[in-house]
Every structure is written in C-alpha cells, then in structure tokens.
C-alpha positions as CSV (number, residue, x, y, z in Angstrom):
1,X,-2.3,17.1,-14.7
2,X,-4.7,14.1,-16.0
3,X,-4.8,14.1,-19.7
4,X,-7.7,14.9,-22.1
5,X,-10.0,12.0,-23.0
6,X,-10.2,10.6,-26.4
7,X,-12.7,8.8,-28.5
8,X,-11.5,5.3,-29.9
9,X,-11.7,6.8,-33.3
10,X,-8.9,8.5,-32.2
11,X,-6.8,5.7,-31.0
12,X,-4.2,4.4,-33.7
13,X,-5.4,1.0,-35.2
14,X,-3.5,-2.2,-34.1
15,X,-4.9,-4.9,-36.6
16,X,-4.2,-8.8,-36.0
17,X,-3.7,-11.3,-38.7
18,X,-6.5,-13.3,-40.1
19,X,-8.0,-16.1,-37.3
20,X,-5.9,-13.8,-34.7
21,X,-8.5,-12.7,-33.2
22,X,-9.8,-15.8,-31.6
23,X,-8.5,-16.2,-28.2
24,X,-9.3,-12.3,-27.5
25,X,-13.0,-13.4,-28.7
26,X,-12.7,-16.2,-26.1
27,X,-11.9,-13.7,-23.3
28,X,-8.5,-13.4,-23.1
29,X,-6.7,-9.8,-22.8
30,X,-3.0,-10.3,-24.5
31,X,-1.5,-9.6,-27.9
32,X,1.6,-11.0,-29.3
33,X,3.6,-9.4,-31.7
34,X,3.5,-12.3,-34.0
35,X,-0.4,-12.2,-34.2
36,X,-0.2,-8.4,-35.3
37,X,-0.3,-7.7,-39.2
38,X,2.6,-5.4,-39.5
39,X,2.1,-5.0,-43.3
40,X,-1.1,-3.3,-42.4
41,X,-0.4,-1.5,-39.0
42,X,3.8,-1.6,-38.7
43,X,4.9,-2.0,-35.0
44,X,7.6,0.1,-35.6
45,X,5.3,2.9,-36.1
46,X,3.8,2.8,-32.5
47,X,5.3,4.4,-29.3
48,X,5.8,2.3,-26.3
49,X,2.5,2.4,-23.8
50,X,0.4,4.3,-26.8
51,X,-3.2,3.8,-26.7
52,X,-4.6,1.8,-29.4
53,X,-8.0,0.3,-30.8
54,X,-7.2,-3.4,-31.3
55,X,-8.9,-4.5,-34.7
56,X,-9.9,-7.8,-36.1
57,X,-8.2,-8.7,-39.6
58,X,-11.5,-7.5,-41.5
59,X,-10.9,-4.2,-39.2
60,X,-13.8,-4.8,-36.9
61,X,-13.6,-3.5,-33.6
62,X,-12.3,-5.7,-30.8
63,X,-11.5,-2.9,-28.1
64,X,-9.2,-0.4,-26.6
65,X,-6.4,-0.9,-25.0
66,X,-2.5,0.0,-25.3
67,X,1.0,-1.4,-27.2
68,X,4.6,-1.4,-26.8
69,X,6.2,-2.6,-29.8
70,X,9.5,-3.6,-28.2
71,X,8.4,-6.8,-26.3
72,X,7.0,-9.8,-27.5
73,X,3.6,-9.3,-25.1
74,X,2.9,-6.3,-27.4
75,X,-0.5,-5.0,-26.7
76,X,-3.2,-5.5,-24.0
77,X,-7.0,-5.1,-24.5
78,X,-8.7,-3.0,-21.5
79,X,-12.4,-2.0,-22.5
80,X,-14.5,-4.0,-25.0
81,X,-16.8,-1.3,-24.9
82,X,-16.7,1.4,-27.9
83,X,-18.6,3.5,-25.6
84,X,-15.9,3.4,-22.3
85,X,-12.6,3.4,-24.0
86,X,-9.3,3.2,-22.3
87,X,-9.0,6.7,-20.2
88,X,-9.6,8.7,-17.2
89,X,-13.3,7.6,-16.9
90,X,-12.5,4.2,-17.3
91,X,-10.1,4.3,-14.6
92,X,-12.3,5.8,-12.4
93,X,-15.3,3.3,-13.2
94,X,-12.6,0.2,-12.6
95,X,-11.1,1.2,-9.6
96,X,-15.1,1.7,-8.2
97,X,-16.0,-1.7,-9.1
98,X,-12.6,-2.8,-7.4
99,X,-13.2,-1.2,-4.5
100,X,-16.8,-2.1,-4.0
101,X,-16.1,-6.0,-4.0
102,X,-12.9,-5.1,-1.5
103,X,-15.3,-3.3,1.0
104,X,-18.0,-6.4,0.7
105,X,-15.0,-8.5,1.5
106,X,-13.0,-6.9,4.1
107,X,-14.1,-4.5,7.4
108,X,-10.6,-3.0,7.5
109,X,-8.8,-1.4,4.4
110,X,-6.1,-3.6,4.5
111,X,-6.3,-5.7,1.2
112,X,-4.8,-5.5,-2.5
113,X,-7.2,-3.0,-4.2
114,X,-6.1,-3.2,-7.7
115,X,-5.0,-6.8,-9.2
116,X,-4.0,-6.1,-12.9
117,X,-6.0,-8.2,-15.4
118,X,-8.3,-9.8,-12.2
119,X,-9.6,-5.8,-12.1
120,X,-9.5,-5.2,-15.9
121,X,-6.6,-3.2,-15.4
122,X,-3.6,-5.1,-17.0
123,X,-0.1,-3.5,-15.9
124,X,-1.4,-1.6,-12.4
125,X,-1.2,-3.0,-9.0
126,X,-2.3,-1.3,-6.1
127,X,-2.0,-2.2,-2.1
128,X,-4.0,-0.4,0.2
129,X,-2.8,0.2,4.0
130,X,-5.3,2.1,5.6
131,X,-5.2,5.4,4.1
132,X,-2.3,4.9,2.7
133,X,-1.7,3.2,-1.3
134,X,1.1,1.7,-3.0
135,X,1.2,1.3,-6.8
136,X,3.0,-0.2,-9.2
137,X,2.8,0.3,-13.2
138,X,4.6,-3.0,-14.7
139,X,3.8,-1.7,-18.4
140,X,4.3,1.0,-20.6
141,X,0.8,1.6,-21.3
142,X,-0.2,1.7,-17.5
143,X,3.1,4.1,-17.1
144,X,1.7,6.8,-19.4
145,X,-1.5,6.9,-17.8
146,X,0.5,7.4,-14.7
147,X,-1.3,11.0,-13.9
148,X,-4.7,10.1,-14.5
149,X,-4.5,6.9,-12.4
150,X,-3.1,9.2,-9.5
151,X,-6.0,11.3,-10.0
152,X,-8.6,8.5,-9.8
153,X,-6.8,6.9,-7.0
154,X,-7.3,10.3,-5.3
155,X,-10.8,10.5,-6.5
156,X,-11.9,6.8,-5.6
157,X,-10.2,6.1,-2.7
158,X,-9.1,9.6,-1.5
159,X,-5.5,8.3,0.4
160,X,-3.7,10.3,2.4
161,X,-0.3,9.2,0.3
162,X,0.3,7.4,-2.5
163,X,3.6,6.0,-3.1
164,X,5.0,4.9,-6.8
165,X,6.8,1.5,-6.0
166,X,8.0,1.3,-9.6
167,X,11.3,-0.7,-9.0
168,X,10.0,-4.2,-10.2
169,X,12.2,-6.2,-13.1
170,X,9.0,-6.2,-15.3
171,X,9.7,-2.5,-16.2
172,X,12.9,-3.0,-17.6
173,X,11.6,-5.7,-20.3
174,X,8.8,-2.6,-20.9
175,X,11.7,-0.4,-21.4
176,X,10.8,1.7,-18.3
177,X,13.3,3.2,-15.5
178,X,12.5,1.7,-11.9
179,X,12.3,4.2,-9.2
180,X,10.6,4.5,-5.5
181,X,8.7,7.8,-5.3
182,X,6.0,9.7,-3.5
183,X,3.2,10.1,-5.8
184,X,1.2,12.3,-3.5
185,X,1.5,13.0,0.3
186,X,4.5,11.1,1.8
187,X,4.3,7.4,2.7
188,X,6.6,6.9,5.8
189,X,9.5,4.5,6.2
190,X,7.4,2.2,8.3
191,X,3.3,1.7,8.2
192,X,1.3,-0.4,10.9
193,X,-1.1,-2.7,9.2
194,X,-3.8,-5.0,10.7
195,X,-4.6,-9.1,10.3
196,X,-7.3,-10.5,12.1
197,X,-6.7,-8.7,15.4
198,X,-2.7,-9.0,14.6
199,X,-0.6,-5.9,14.1
200,X,2.8,-5.7,11.7
201,X,4.9,-2.7,10.8
202,X,6.1,-3.0,7.4
203,X,8.4,-1.2,5.2
204,X,6.4,-0.1,1.9
205,X,9.3,1.6,0.7
206,X,12.1,-1.1,0.7
207,X,10.2,-4.4,1.4
208,X,9.6,-7.1,-0.6
209,X,7.4,-6.4,-3.8
210,X,5.2,-3.4,-1.9
211,X,6.0,-4.3,1.5
212,X,3.3,-7.3,2.2
213,X,1.9,-10.3,1.0
214,X,-2.1,-10.0,0.9
215,X,-2.3,-13.2,-1.2
216,X,-1.8,-15.5,1.6
217,X,-4.0,-13.9,4.3
218,X,-6.8,-16.6,3.6
219,X,-4.2,-19.4,3.8
220,X,-2.3,-18.0,7.1
221,X,-6.1,-18.3,8.7
222,X,-6.4,-21.7,7.5
223,X,-3.1,-22.0,10.1
224,X,-4.9,-21.3,13.3
225,X,-6.6,-24.4,14.0
226,X,-3.4,-26.6,13.9
227,X,-0.9,-24.5,15.7
228,X,-2.2,-24.7,19.4
229,X,0.6,-25.8,21.9
230,X,3.0,-26.8,19.0
231,X,6.2,-26.1,17.8
232,X,6.6,-24.0,14.6
233,X,9.2,-23.7,12.2
234,X,8.7,-20.8,9.6
235,X,11.1,-21.0,6.7
236,X,11.7,-17.6,4.8
237,X,9.5,-16.2,7.4
238,X,10.2,-12.5,5.8
239,X,8.6,-10.1,8.7
240,X,6.6,-12.7,10.4
241,X,3.1,-13.1,9.1
242,X,3.4,-16.7,9.3
243,X,5.4,-17.4,12.4
244,X,4.1,-14.4,14.5
245,X,0.5,-15.5,13.8
246,X,1.3,-19.2,14.9
247,X,3.0,-17.9,18.2
248,X,-0.5,-15.6,18.7
249,X,-2.6,-18.4,17.9
250,X,-1.3,-20.5,21.1
251,X,2.0,-22.3,19.4
252,X,4.0,-22.9,22.5
253,X,7.4,-21.9,20.3
254,X,7.9,-20.8,17.0
255,X,11.6,-20.3,14.9
256,X,11.1,-18.1,12.0
257,X,14.2,-18.3,9.4
258,X,15.2,-15.7,6.6
259,X,18.3,-14.7,4.8
260,X,17.7,-11.5,5.9
261,X,18.6,-9.5,8.6
262,X,16.2,-6.2,8.0
263,X,13.3,-8.8,7.6
264,X,14.0,-10.4,10.9
265,X,14.6,-7.3,13.0
266,X,11.4,-6.1,11.7
267,X,10.0,-9.6,12.6
268,X,11.3,-9.2,16.5
269,X,9.2,-5.7,16.5
270,X,6.2,-7.4,15.2
271,X,6.6,-10.1,17.5
272,X,6.7,-7.5,20.6
273,X,4.1,-5.3,19.0
274,X,1.8,-8.8,19.4
275,X,2.6,-9.7,22.7
276,X,4.7,-12.6,21.8
277,X,8.1,-11.8,21.6
278,X,9.0,-14.6,24.5
279,X,8.1,-17.6,21.9
280,X,9.1,-16.2,18.4
281,X,12.6,-16.7,18.0
282,X,14.6,-16.0,14.6
283,X,17.8,-17.3,13.1
284,X,19.3,-15.6,10.0
285,X,20.8,-17.9,7.4
286,X,20.3,-19.6,3.7
287,X,17.1,-21.9,4.4
288,X,18.9,-24.7,2.9
289,X,21.4,-24.3,4.9
290,X,19.5,-24.0,8.0
291,X,17.5,-26.9,7.3
292,X,20.3,-29.5,7.1
293,X,21.8,-27.6,10.4
294,X,18.7,-28.5,12.0
295,X,18.2,-31.9,10.8
296,X,21.6,-33.0,11.6
297,X,20.7,-31.7,15.4
298,X,18.1,-34.0,15.2
299,X,15.9,-30.7,15.7
300,X,11.9,-31.9,15.2
301,X,8.8,-29.5,15.0
302,X,5.1,-30.1,14.9
303,X,4.4,-27.6,11.8
304,X,6.8,-26.6,9.3
305,X,5.9,-23.8,6.8
306,X,8.2,-23.3,3.7
307,X,6.8,-20.2,1.7
308,X,9.6,-19.4,-0.7
309,X,10.1,-17.2,-3.3
310,X,9.3,-18.1,-7.1
311,X,12.3,-20.8,-7.6
312,X,10.5,-20.9,-11.5
313,X,10.0,-17.3,-13.0
314,X,11.2,-18.5,-16.6
315,X,10.2,-21.7,-18.5
316,X,14.3,-22.3,-19.1
317,X,14.2,-22.2,-14.8
318,X,11.6,-25.1,-14.9
319,X,13.8,-28.2,-14.3
320,X,16.3,-26.4,-12.1
321,X,13.3,-24.9,-9.8
322,X,11.3,-27.8,-9.6
323,X,14.4,-29.8,-8.3
324,X,14.4,-26.9,-5.6
325,X,10.9,-27.4,-4.5
326,X,11.6,-31.2,-4.2
327,X,14.8,-30.3,-2.0
328,X,13.3,-27.8,0.0
329,X,10.4,-29.7,0.9
330,X,12.1,-33.4,1.5
331,X,14.4,-31.4,4.1
332,X,11.0,-29.5,5.7
333,X,9.7,-33.1,6.0
334,X,13.2,-34.3,7.9
335,X,12.7,-31.9,10.3
336,X,8.9,-32.7,11.1
337,X,8.0,-34.7,14.1
338,X,6.5,-38.2,13.3
339,X,2.9,-36.8,13.1
340,X,3.6,-33.6,12.0
341,X,1.9,-30.6,9.3
342,X,3.8,-29.5,6.2
343,X,2.5,-25.9,5.1
344,X,4.2,-25.8,1.4
345,X,3.9,-23.1,-0.6
346,X,4.8,-22.0,-4.2
347,X,4.1,-18.8,-5.9
348,X,5.7,-19.9,-9.3
349,X,2.9,-19.8,-12.0
350,X,4.5,-22.1,-14.1
351,X,4.8,-24.8,-11.6
352,X,1.0,-26.6,-11.5
353,X,-0.9,-27.4,-8.6
354,X,-0.6,-31.1,-9.7
355,X,3.0,-30.8,-9.8
356,X,3.5,-29.2,-6.3
357,X,1.6,-32.5,-4.9
358,X,3.3,-34.6,-7.1
359,X,6.9,-33.4,-5.4
360,X,5.6,-33.7,-2.1
361,X,4.4,-37.3,-2.8
362,X,7.7,-38.4,-4.3
363,X,9.3,-36.6,-1.5
364,X,7.3,-38.3,1.2
365,X,7.7,-41.4,-0.3
366,X,11.7,-41.1,-0.7
367,X,11.7,-40.7,3.3
368,X,9.7,-43.5,3.6
369,X,7.2,-41.5,4.9
370,X,2.8,-41.1,4.3
371,X,1.6,-38.0,2.8
372,X,-2.1,-36.8,3.1
373,X,-3.4,-33.7,2.0
374,X,-5.9,-32.0,4.5
375,X,-6.4,-28.6,2.7
376,X,-5.5,-26.7,-0.1
377,X,-5.3,-22.9,-0.6
378,X,-4.9,-20.1,-3.2
379,X,-4.5,-16.6,-3.2
380,X,-7.4,-14.5,-1.4
381,X,-10.4,-12.9,-3.0
382,X,-8.3,-9.8,-3.2
383,X,-6.4,-11.3,-6.4
384,X,-9.4,-12.6,-8.5
385,X,-8.6,-14.9,-11.1
386,X,-9.2,-14.0,-15.0
387,X,-10.5,-17.3,-16.3
388,X,-8.8,-17.0,-19.6
389,X,-5.2,-16.0,-17.9
390,X,-4.2,-19.0,-16.2
391,X,-1.2,-16.9,-15.5
392,X,-3.3,-14.7,-12.7
393,X,-3.8,-17.9,-11.0
394,X,-0.2,-18.6,-9.2
395,X,-0.5,-19.3,-5.6
396,X,-0.6,-22.9,-4.4
397,X,-0.5,-23.7,-0.7
398,X,-0.9,-27.2,0.4
399,X,-1.3,-28.4,4.1
400,X,-0.2,-32.1,4.5
401,X,-0.2,-34.4,7.2
402,X,3.7,-36.1,7.4
403,X,3.1,-39.5,9.0
404,X,5.3,-43.0,9.7
405,X,4.8,-45.3,7.1
C-alpha cells in the first residue's frame, strides 16, 4: 500500500558544507558526499533511500529529496517547495505534468512518459507502450517509493499492466537487487507498438533497456527524405527501428547487422509486419567484423547508419571509446558510395557533440574524403534536458554527406 505522507519537518536534515549550496541554487539537483557537513549530519546515520530535507550550511531550507550514504552521488533534490515535499501527492503532480507534455506532442500513447531529472523525478524512468507501462527505479530513493509510484501511475495513466524493469547496472551501484517483475497486471512477452504508421513487436521483459529506443524517434524521421530508391546498411540494427523504416520509406534494399540472433529474429518478424520482408535482409555478427568483410567484398551502400551502444560509460574509458568511434565511422565510410550519407550516432554522454564531429572529420580526411554535415539531432522532446545537468543531454546524431575529394 502507498505510504502515509509526511511533512518536511519530519524529514531528517541533510546539511551541506559552507558554500556547497551554490550548485543547487543554480538549478542542479545532485549532492555529492564531499559536499555534506558530516559533522552536523553524519552520512552513516542515514539509510539508503531515506527522505531528507536538504539544508544550506546555515540550516536554511533548500528542498526535499532522498539520500543514499553508500554512494558518491549521495543525494538528489526532488522538490524546492516546502509546501509540496517529496511524497505521494508530489509524484501524482509530476506525473500529470509529464503526461500533459506527451499528450501535446504525440497523438498515440507510445513515448517515454518519465525521463528522470528532466521530468523532476530523478531515479525514475517510465516508457509507455499503449495501455502498458514499463518502469525503471534506478536509485534507492525511488525504490523506497515503489508503492507510491505504482499508485501514482495507476491513478494518472490507468494502464492495463505495469512492469518493473529493474535490471539495470546502476541499481547495483545503489546497493539494490536487479530483477524484472510485474507490478500490476501481466505484461506479455511481446508487445506491439506504433511509430509514424509503422508497427513493431518488442520484448519489454527481455529486450535492451525497456525494449525500445524512443529517444531516436525524431532522428529516424529525419531519415525519410534520404532513402528513396537507395541501398541502406543499418549497423547495430537491434530489432529494426532504423532499417525497417528505411525500407518502408522506399529504400530498394536494406541490410541490417547485429550481434544478437534474437534481435534479428524479431527484426525479420517486424519486416514482414510492415510488408518489407523482401527488402530487409539480416546478417548476424560483430559490427566491426561485418564491416571489414563488406569492405573487402567491395560492397557499397548509399546510406550507412551506425547507432552503437555507448562505447564510453566511464571517464577512464574515454580514450579507448573515442578510438572505437573513430574506427567504426571510418569503416562505415569505407563502404559508402562515392556520394553517400553517413548517419552517425552516439549515446555516450561523455563524448561531446564537438568531439564526435571532429572524429568524423578526422576519419574522412584519413580516407581522403570530404564530409559535410546536413543535419544534426538529439533525443526527442519526451526526453527533456535539464539545463543544469548536462548528463541529461546525451544523444548526438550527425547526418553527413561523404564525397570524393
């Protein structure tokens, strides 16, 4: 059952050191353990996920949120309003605000409903698949509010079923168990979604993330004008969001490459579902190895899409990951026609847009090709960016024309 609401006066205080409130006052929502006045409010006295009142060094109220004393990013601010603290009613309010945006943006209920800090609910992700919702609780604070979140979703969205997809690696960092379980009703193994008139079957229980990547929706739509009558290569294709769309928008031939046989089986089903089974072919294998084989066979494509997983997840991975992006994009250019389109994506927050563009430029010059940028994209508006938190602005997409010198 939902917990009983409590007032800010009943929240345990978490006091910051002198001048460590400046970032929060400027709009940020995160508190690091070295910013806490541990003499006044020892972190060891808190439980993971415990609701707290965050205070400046002089005791002045900054907001309510939650704490996890066992991690470096130890607290998150959720509400700055003392009359509306973190609790069930605030969850309902924030969900209503999030839903109102999506209902203005989309005429069908297929979108990311809650995007963590971007929707004022740090630690919570909710994707909507028609009358089903798939939710992820990534922090101890949100996990502690699990029953209240469930009640809020049922009140605001009224879905037929809700799935907890709590199997992400971030939960381990927070000291939480990883699992997948029905929260309400029963979410089936496969679910059909719609995107701009196309139909896709996804696996919300076992697929990557929550089963679909809504963040690329607007960027996939950008592709439509470039693929008519073209030969297209979709690398890291997953279940076909890019490749099947290209075929449906008139590409004469599409080759989809992924390392997962399961994903490619689902892609084949989705191709038939959209009437393009005769033009969407698949090849299982490591992306780099397949690109090498295609290059050696002198295969050429008019459009090459590379949408890899994040090669850079931690700062210490930057050098190796940046080299992987450089190598991948160079290999993609090597299988492009003389006048071809490269669609290069990165979901690595630590790889800036400028660095990605520089990587593409360096790769093109190494191959003695000219590269010009036609369009740039980011995640869609159902993934709103918090301007004080650059980590919420993670997706970069570059559509570039690659020409002979």
